[in-house]
Every structure is written in C-alpha cells, then in structure tokens.
N, C-alpha and C positions, 0 to 999 in steps of 0.2 A: 504493498500501499504505500510504503513515503518512499520507496524510487519511482511509483505512476507520478509522485506527489510533485517531487525533483525532475521527473523529462516535463514535465506539463506544463511547470512554471512557465518556464523560457515561451515556452512559444503563447501560454496565454498573456505574459507582459507582451510580445512583438504583435496581436493578437490590438491590443489596447493600444500601443502604441501608432497603430492606424488610425484608431478612429479618430474625432476632431475632439478640441474642448468643450467641455461643458457650455453652455450661452445662458451668459445671464442675463437673462433676460422676464424681466417680471411678468408672472400671471396676466396679467390683466395690460401691464402691456401687450402680453403675445393677443389675448383675448383683442384688444383694440385693432390692432392689424391684421386677424384675422375677420371680425367684420367687416371691417373694411375693403376689405377683397371680395366679400359675397357683394358689399352694399359697392361699391364700384362696376363687378362685371356685372352684374344686373342690372344696374341702370343705365349699363351702355349697352349691353346689349339690347333693351325694352326700345329705347330710346335708337337706338338706329336700325332696328327693325322697323320701325313704327315710318322710319326716315327714307329709307331706301325703298325699289322697287322690286317688285316678286321676283325670284329666283335671284337676287342678287345675293352674297354672302354679308353678313349681318355683322357676324362677329369671327375674329379670327384670333388662331391658337394663341400665336406669339400677348396677346397683348392682358393673358394670363400671368407668363413671364414680365410684363411691365408693371404688371398689380402691386406686384410681387413688392418690387422695388416702391415703386408709390405708395403703399399703404404701408411697409412693413420699414421700409428706410426709408424715410421721406428727407434724413439732411443728406442725405449722398449727391456728390455730384454726379453720381449718372443717375438720377434720382429727378434732377431738376427740369420747370418746363423746355427747355432748350433743348437738352442731352433728351428729355424723351418724343419731341413731336419734331424735331432737326431729326435726330437719328432714325425713328423708325421710318421716316418720310424720305429720308437721302437712300437707306438701305433698299427700299419698294422701287425707286427709280433702278438704281443698282440692278437688280434679282428683275425686274422687268426687262431692262435691255440686256441683258443675260439673255433671259428665257428666250425672244424674239431674233438672239443672233442664233445659237449656239442649239434652241430646243432645251426640254428636257435631260440630262448628262450628265454624269459625273465632273468634267471637267467644269461646266456652269455652273454648278452648285458651288464649285470651287473658287472660282474665279467673283462669283459673285457676291460669295465673303470677301475675298482679300478684298477686293474694289469699297466696298460696304465698308471695312472697318477705316482703308486709305482716306478713303469721306468724310469718315465721323468722328475720325482723329487731325483733318484738316480742317475742319470746322468746329471743330469744338465742340460734338454734342458725340462723345461718347455714350451709347446706350446697349449693354448686351442683350436684348430681345430681338434689336433695330439687327445684327446675325442670321436672327431666326426667319424674321420677316425675311429677306435676302433670299434662303433655300427657297423658304415658302411657292416664292414668286417660280422658282426656278421647278419647281415639284408639278408647282400647275399652271408649267406651259403652255398646254394646249387649250387652257380656260382665258387663257391670257392672247390668246392670238385674236379676238373679237371685239376684248377687250380692253387691251393694249395699258395705254401709261394712265389709262382713267386711273386700275388700280389703286398709284399711288394716292388720289383724293379721294377716293370711296370705293375700299374698305379703310385702307392702312388711313389715312388720315381724318377719316370722320370719331373712326373708334378711338382711334388717341386723344382727340381734342375733349371729345366727351368724359374717358377715362381723366383727363386730367382736368375735368371742370368738377368731376368728382373727386378727385384726390385732393382739392383744392378747398370744398366744401369741408368734404371727411373729419379732413386731416383739421384744420383751423375749429372746427364746431369740438374738435375731440381733445384739444392742447398740446396738438404739432403745431410747427409755425408751417407754411409752403404756402410760398415756394418756402426756402431755409435760406433764413437771414444769419450767417455765423455775424457772434460781436466782434464791433468796432476795433481796431488796437486801438489802445489806450494814450492819448496827445504826452508829448513831454512839457508842457507847461509853453506852446510856443516859443520853443527854442529845439533847435537842433539835438540836444542830451535825450535820451531815453530814456521811460517814465521814468522814476527813480526805481520799483519794483522790478524794473528789467536790465539794471545796472549791474547784477552780478546774475549770477547762473546764467541763461543761456537767452540770444534776443531774437527776436522775429530774423533778422538778416542773419542770424545763425543756421535757423529751421529752415528757411529759405537755400540754403549751399550746403543741407545739407539733402532735401528732397533732389535740387537741381545733381546731387552727387549719387543720388538713388536711380534715377531718370524711368520709372516705370509706374504701372498705372498707380494710383492709391486712391484707393474707395474712402476718401474721406476727409473734407476741407480742410486746407491748411491752416487757417482759423481755426476750428475746431479743436485740432490737432494741438495746437499751440496751448488753446485754455487749457485741454487735459490736459497735458506736459505742468504748467502750472499750478493744477489742482494737486499734482503724485507729487511734483516739490514742495506743498505745502503742506500735505499726510504727509509728506516722509521727515518734515521739520517738526510737525507732532508728535509723531514717533520718535523724532528723537531726546526731546524736551518734554516729553506730556503734555497734560492738556491744560492751559490757565484759559481758563472764559473768562467773558467778560465780569461776571459777578463779583468775580476774583480783585480787580483789580478797579472796577467803576468809583466816581463820586458816588456817593452817598446823598451827602444833603447837596442837593440841586436847587441854588435860585431861579427859578421860572416865572414868566409873565403870561396873560390870559389873550386875547384877543384882541379885547375891551379895553385893554391898560391902557393910558395916555402917556404917549411915548414920551415925554422928558419924563414920565417915573421908570419908564423904562431904561431912559438912558444913566439917570443916578443911580439905579443899578446894578448895572456894565459898571459903573466908576468906580463905584463903594464898595460890590466884593473882586473888583481887579478881576474880572472875568470877558471873555472875548465871545462871549453867545450865549442864550438864553431861550429855554425850551420853552415853543409857546403850549401850554395846555388847555382842555377844556376843564369843566369845574368836575367830568371824570379822574382827571389826570392824564389823557388820550393825550399820545402828541400831536398834534393839526399841525405843529409852524417852529421852525428855528429863526431867530431874532439875533443877528451879528451884526459887527462894527461895519462891515461891505454893507449891508441893507441901507447901513444911517448914512454911509459915505454915498453912495448908490442914488438916493432922495434927496439928499439935501444938497448937490451939488458938490460934495467934497473933495470929488474928484479935482478940482480943477485949485489952485493953491491962495489964490488970490480973495482977500474977505474970509476967509477959513471962519475962525470966529460969530464974525457976524453972522452967517449963513448959516452955522449951527445954532446959535441963536433963536433967527428967525424961524429955524426948523421947526424946531422944540416948545416954544409962545404957542398956547394953545390961540386962536382963530377969535375966539369966542361965539362964532355961529353959528347957528344948528346946521345951514348948507353951505358946504363952502370943497371945493376939489381940492385943498392943501389935506397929505395926511395928517390926520390927529390921535391915530391909535395903530398898536402894533400888527395889530389884525390888517392894517392897509400894506406895511412894507414887510414883514416877512416873509420870509421863503416859505413857500405850501409845499414845497417838493421836498422830504427832510429824508433822511436813509439815518433807519435805527437798528438794534441788533437785537438778540436778547440776552438775558440776564444767563443764559447758558451758551453761550452763540461763543466757538474758541477764537481769542484771541487775534491767530493768525489767518481768519475774515477778512477784520480791520484793515490790515496792512493794505491794499490795492484798495480801500478806499482812503484811507488816511493821509496812502504817500499818492498813489499815481490819480487820483481827484482830487486832490489839493485841499479836502476837508480836515477841519482844525476837530471836529466836536464832534458826539456819535450821541446818539440819546441812548439809552438803555432801556427795553422795556419789559413788563413780567409777563408771565402768563396771557394775561386777560389783558395785555397792550396797557398799561399803564406804563407813567414813567418808573424808572426804579431807581436811575443813575444815570452817569452823562461819566462818556472814555475822549481823551482827550490825546491831542500825539505824543507828550509828555507822558504820560499813565502807558501809553504802548511801550515805546522806548523803553521804558524801567521795566518793565514786565520782560520785553523781550532780552534786556543786559542781564538783569538776572538772570534769567533761563539760562545763558551762554555760561554766567559766571559760574552755576549748578554745575553745571557739565563737568567744566574744567576742574573743579573742588572737588569732585562727586559728591554735591552736599545736599539735598534737598528738605524739605520739609517732615515729610514722610520720615524717611529715615532720621529724620535728630527724635524724633516725635517717639518711634520707638526707641533710640537708645536707651531718651528718658527712662521709659516705662520699666527698660529690663532693670536700666541701673538703677531704681526706685524698688523693685521687685526684690 
C-alpha cells in the first residue's frame, strides 16, 4: 500500500501542476457575470431576429465569446467598445474576402485568421472572438456567394452593436463602470516632479519601460496594473510594520463649526486654536464639509497681496442685511466635498490623500458616520516614523506589554 502511494504521488503532483490556479472571484461576481451573459445574448437575439428578414442569420456563435469578455471581463482592454466593434467587423471583412476569393479551404481559413489579427493589431482593436468570426465566414463561404460583404453589417455589425448596448446598460446598473475608465495618474502639483507617493519605489515611467520590454499582449489596462502594484506595496508595508489605524493616532478633541456658524466666529476659532481646518458638522455630528484657510483666502480675494488685512476685515464683517450676495456663514464658503476615513482605516491608506492630493487634514468618522477625530499630515509622519523606528529597534508596544506582564508574574 505504501509503495503504491509513493509511486502515484509524483504523478498526482504532475497532474495538479497542469491545472490552472484557483480563480479568486467572489460568488456574487460570478453570478453577476453569468446573469449578464444571459441578458446580453437573449436581448441581442430577440432584437436582431425582429429586425432582420426571414431566413437571415440573426445570431452568430462568436457573439457568445464576445459576451464572456463584455460581462465577465468588462475592464479588459480586449472588451472595450472599439475593440469589440472594430475587431468583429474588420475580422468579418477579412473572412468574407478570403471566402469569396479562395472558397472554403484550409488555406482560406488560415489566411482569414492571419489577416484579421494583423488588421486588429494595426487598428488597435484586438478582440479574440474576431478570429472566430473570420473563420466562420470561411466555413459559410457558399452562403456568402449571394450575401457578400453585407455579412459584415448584418448580422455581424448588428449583433455586435446590440450586444454592446446590452453590456453598457447591464454593467453600469450592476456596479461595473463600462466602458472601463482607468484611474487618472496623480498630478505632481503642477511641477515636473512625480507625485510624492511615487518618488520612492517604481514610477509610471518604470512600468512603461517594463511593459515595452515585455512586448506581448497584456490583458489588463496599464493604469489598472499600476494601481494594483501600488496597492501591493501598501499591503507589503502593512504586513511589515503592522496595522496602525486612524483611531490610534487621530486627535479626538476636535474643534468644529456648523453650516450656519458666522464667518467671523469660524475665523476666530482657527486663530485661537492655531489650526488650519475645521470640520463642518450637522447637529448629529455628521461631517458635511470642511473649512480651511484656503477657503477664506479664495473667497476674500486674499490671493492678491495688496490690502490683505483690509480685505479680510471687510470679508468677516457682517453686512447687517437680510439678503446679500456676500458670504456670511460657513456653509457658503466651505468645501462640501470632503475626504473622510473610518476609525479602523489603516493609516497607510491615507498616504495618497495626504501626499499626492495635497490634503492636510482628514476627518475621521465612526461606524455611524459621526465625527470621531482628525488626522493631519503631522500625525501621519509621526506614526510612520514610529513604525520604522520600532522595526529598527525590534521594539513594539505589544512586545513591551508582554515583557512587563512576565516581569510582574
């Protein structure tokens, strides 16, 4: 029995190596993609059949392959609208040309696929199902004798357009932005320098060099790949230095203002407490905005140096009128779009906000979205420095507490 186990084990290991790795796709996403395939093909077939004349093919098999990309991989560069529409139609054109010239022969099928691939590469519309359309045109060469190049428009063009329309509607309704829009690169504050978060580690240019050197088709948007790699860097940092959360480093005694707080009172709060930003909260302490020194400067015209003090006094002084265009309260000049973090948010997730976006203060909210504290750039720098120091010295609060308990025991 043992010899049988020993001899069969290497074979089983070899077989396992042939299997692809397990797909880490959530069950909900699998169901979403599968339901999308049903909706997309069903809608395309019903609409195409009602629009085409009797006897015309209203659905071609390669549309099933296009549907897999459109509903299961909507972020893939191979599944974007131009790739799908251009790839299918140019491939159909090459297939019809070979079928009408050489008939249904093995050579014709091979040439159709080769020409379709070259055309898709040239027109930047690589779409794998296009290869199936090119070969399908050759296999149906006899039927194409009467239909000719109209096959490119109907059913190929019509089916593709209908399937694309279904993909746009279904993906966006189910929470997948389509067409896919990659996150824009973070600007370097108007200078030639890279964003602060990208000055260490790899840069966008480094990734471009590596992809150019790779020189093969990569089924992922380069911007998405860059984002994933930066998230991997953050995960590695978190693994090395442990998880420090916003609740561990935030200031809890936070000075706040409300929507209707007079501007003069808000300005005095900033000056007396020596802070540069005030969270704006409602009566339930939900964060509805943030008021910064920049907001005062922008609305009071303080970006121009002449008459600075006079402008500020005029801006803060109440007009005494019941109706005026002059801002009188915090809610009229605050920034309503405010970035917040949760109490349990790892501080490593704040690095892009406080460095690349140039923010200085991040309000921290609890599970009920109520204000719990504030994290500043100084808080983040101190926490990251402490994490590096603890790693260098081998010290941690957990280890220190454990040692103290052992000493007392």
